[in-house]
N, C-alpha and C positions, 0 to 999 in steps of 0.2 A: 544097714549095719546094725548088728545086734547091740542093744543097750545092756551093759552089765552093771549099771549103777542107777539107783533112784536118788534124786535130790528132792527132799521133802521141805517145802517152804510155805510161808504164809503170804508170799509175794513181796515182802519187804526187800527192796533192791539191795541194800547194803549187806543184809544177811545172806541173801541168795547168791550174791557175787562171791562171798567167802566160800560157800559150798562149791561153786563152780571152780574157784581157784584151786582147791585141793583135788577135785576130780581131774582137772587138767594136769596137775603135777603128777598124779598117779596114772595118767594116760588112760583114763576110763571113758568109755562111751556112756553118756548119761541122758536121762530124761527127767525133766522137772515136773513135779506134781505140786500144785498149789492147794493148800488146805486151810480152812478157817480153824484156828487153834481151839480145841475143846477146852471149855472153862476149867474143868477138873484137872485135865492134863497140864494146862497152862499154869495153874496155881500150885498144884501138887503133882509134879511129873512122876514121883515115885508111885503114885496110884496105878500107873501102867503095869507095874509088877505085881502089886498086891490085889488089884481088882481087874486082872486081865480078862476074866470070863465075862465081866460086865462091859468092858471097854473094847473087846476084840473086834466088834463090828465096825469100829472106827477105821480099821485098816483092811477091810474086805477088798479094797482096790489092788492090794499086792498080788492077789490071785491072777491078775491079768498080765503080770510081768514076770520075766525070767531075769533074775539079777543076782549078783554076788556081793554088792556093796550098797549100803544106804548111808547117805550123808545128810546131817542136819546142822543148823547153826542157831544159837540162842536158846535160852532157857525155855521159852514158850513152845519150842518145837521138839525138845529132847524127849518128851513123853512119847511121841510117835516112834522115835528111834528105839526106846525101851520096849514098846509094844511089839514092834516088828521083830526085834531080837528074841523076845519071849516066844513068839509064834514060830520063827524059823531056826532059832538056835544057831549052831555052828555052821549051818549051810550059808550064812551070810556074815559079813563083817560090818559092824555098825561104827561109824565115825562121827564124832560130834565136835563142833567147834564152839568155843566160849564156855565159861563155867556153868555147869548144869545145876549146881547146888544139890546134887544127889551123889551117892557113892560111886567112885570110879569103876567099880566092878560091873556096872550095867552097860559098859561100853568097851568095845575092843580097842578103840583108839580115841583119846581125847587130845584136842589141840587147843592149847591155852596161851594167851599172851604172857610174856615174862613178868609183867607187872602184877599178875595175879599171885605170883610167888607160891604156886602149888606144884608139888612133884609127886611122881609115881611111876611105876614100871611102864604103864601104857599111856603116859602123858608126854606129849611133845610140845616144847615151848617155842613160841615165835615172838619176834619183835613187833608189837602192835597188832597188825592184822595182815592177811594175805592179799596180794594184788591179783585181780581176776584177768588182767591183761598184760601182754608183753609189748615191747617197743613196736614190733611189726604189726601188732593188732591195732595200735593207735592209728596207723595209716589206713587200716580197713574202716574203722569207725569214722575217720576224717572224711572219707569219700562220700558218706551219706549226709554230710552236714550241708546247711544252706550256703549257697554260693556267696552271699553278701558277707559272710564271716571269713572268707578265705583270702581276702585281699587287704587285710588291715596292716598298716605300717607299724614299725617298731615304736614303742613297746606296747604289748597287749597284756593286760592283767585280768586274771580270772579269779572271781570270788565264788567259793562254794559255801553257801550260807545255810547254817542249820537253825536251831531254835531251842525251845524249852525241852527239858528232859526230866528224868526222875531225880536229878540232883538239884535242879533249880528251875524256877519259872521266870521267864524274861518279861520285862515291861517294854512298852513301845519306846520309852526313853532310852533303855539300854540299846535298842536297835539304832535309834537316831544318833546317839553319841558315837557308836562304832562306825556307822555309815558316813557320817560327816568327817570323821578322822581318816577313813579310807579315801573319801573323795579328795581331800586335801593332798594326801600322799600320791594319788594317781595324777592329779593335775600338776603337781610339782615336777613330775618327770614327763609331762605332756603325753600321758598314756591313754590308750583305749581301754574301756572297761566292759567286761562281760560278767554278769551276775547270774548264777544258777541257784535257785532256791530248792529246798527239800520239802518233804512231807511234814517236817516239823516247823516250817516257816509259815506263820499265819498269813492268810490272804490280805489282811489289812496292811501287813508289812510291805507287800508288793506295791500297794498304793503309796505308802510312805517313800519307798525307793524311787518311784516315778516322780514324786514331788521334789525330793532332794536332788535328783540328777536331771531335772527338767532342762536346765541351762548348762549342761555339762559341755566342756570345751571341745572334746574330741568325740569319737564314736562311742556309743553306749547301747548295750543290749541287755535285756532281762528275759530270762527263761525260767519256767517252773517245771515241776516233774510231770505235769499233764501234757506238756508239749513234747515234740520229738527230742529225744535225749541228745544233747550235744557232747556229753561226757562219755568216754575219755577222748573222743576224736579231737576236741578243741585243744587238747594239750599240744598237738602238733604245731600250732601257731601261737602258743602262749609263752610269754617271756617271764612272768612272775605269777605264782599262784598263792592266794590267801585262802586258807581253810579255817573255819571256826572250830574252836577246841572241842566241841561236843561230838565231832565225827572222827573217831579213831580209825575207822575203815578208810575214809578218803585221805586222811593225813598219811596213813601207811602206804596207800596206793601211789600217791603223788611222790612220796619219798623214794620210790623205786626209780624215778626219772632224774634227769640232770637239771630240771627246771628249778630255779630258786623258790623254795617253799617257805611261807610264813604262816605261823599259827596265830589267829586272831581270837581275842577273848572278849566275848559279849558281856561278860560280867566278871570283873576281877580275874582271878586265876583259879584253876581247878584245884581240887583237894584230893588227898589220898592217892589211890592207884593211878588216877589220870595225871596227877601232878608228877608222879614218878615217871610215867610214860613221857610226858612233855619234856621234862628235864633231861631225860636220857637222849631224846631226839635232838635237843639243843646241844648237848655235850658232844654228840657224834657228828654234828653239822648236817644231819638229815634235814633240819629245819632251823628257822630263826623265829624269835618272837616278834610279831607285828606290834609296833608301838606308834610311830608317827611317820616312818619313811620306808620306802622299798628300794633295795639296792642289790647289786650282784655280790655274791660271796662264794667262798670255796665250798660249794655244795657237794656233799658226799651222797652216794646212792645206797639205799637200803638193799642189800643183796642176800643177807643171811637166810631169809625165808625161802630162797630158791631151792634149798637142799632138803626141805621138809619131806617132799614126796619120796626121795631116795631113802631117807632115814626110816620112813614108815614101811616101805617095801622090804628093807633089810630086816626090820623087826618082825614083820609078818611071815617072812620066809626063813 
């Protein structure tokens, strides 16, 4: 099948999944290309426009493909989108997700979260982030999971654990306090616990986790991103999900399901745009704040983002 879309990524799963999500909504056949971000393009993406003749060799690979769309996510990849648009002009449509910190005119389509509070003719707003999977796809991912995870009795809790980011650096004490609080909450409802760490979670924290949960009363499993990915298949057997507040992508993805979702804070509360994002999700019952307990509630499903593909197609046509 002919690929009519290039997804340019640095391999970061969360960012890549965002690009895949919009390609699926637009019903595009895509091929993923992983590139190491060029330092100049990463720091000054606008240089792709003004120093095109110096940087154009960075996109020689496009000559090997026939495509009509290019999709990128995150500031560090938007320079490649600008370069390709500069080279191919109106023969392609460049779509970028997340705030690029350059003028909107360098993109045909910009997809930004509502909490960025940025508007423009070619800007389409979403709540949080896009989900790269649908309900039927959870069943597909579930089939490739390890057999020992498929027969857990109710309730099963999934923790998607993040880590330090550009807003704050976490201490091991921060992790310990949070994990002990979660352990008490899970044991209170006699639950099984599955923890999936991310690339932002230090290896030492995995050792801390094993110590804290050494004598855990029920079933306990720990997975990291280097192991075969259990997400999103694991959602099929999950009764409660806790996602740390540093991951807007995963919070938004789980919010599209019926599973009770709790946002856990490794350090206090978020500030600024992320605080607005969290409060909006709490108000709409997409999620609840994890404090000391896990419980069923009248969980609402995030569905607004499902229409973004149709809106973009209407705009382009």
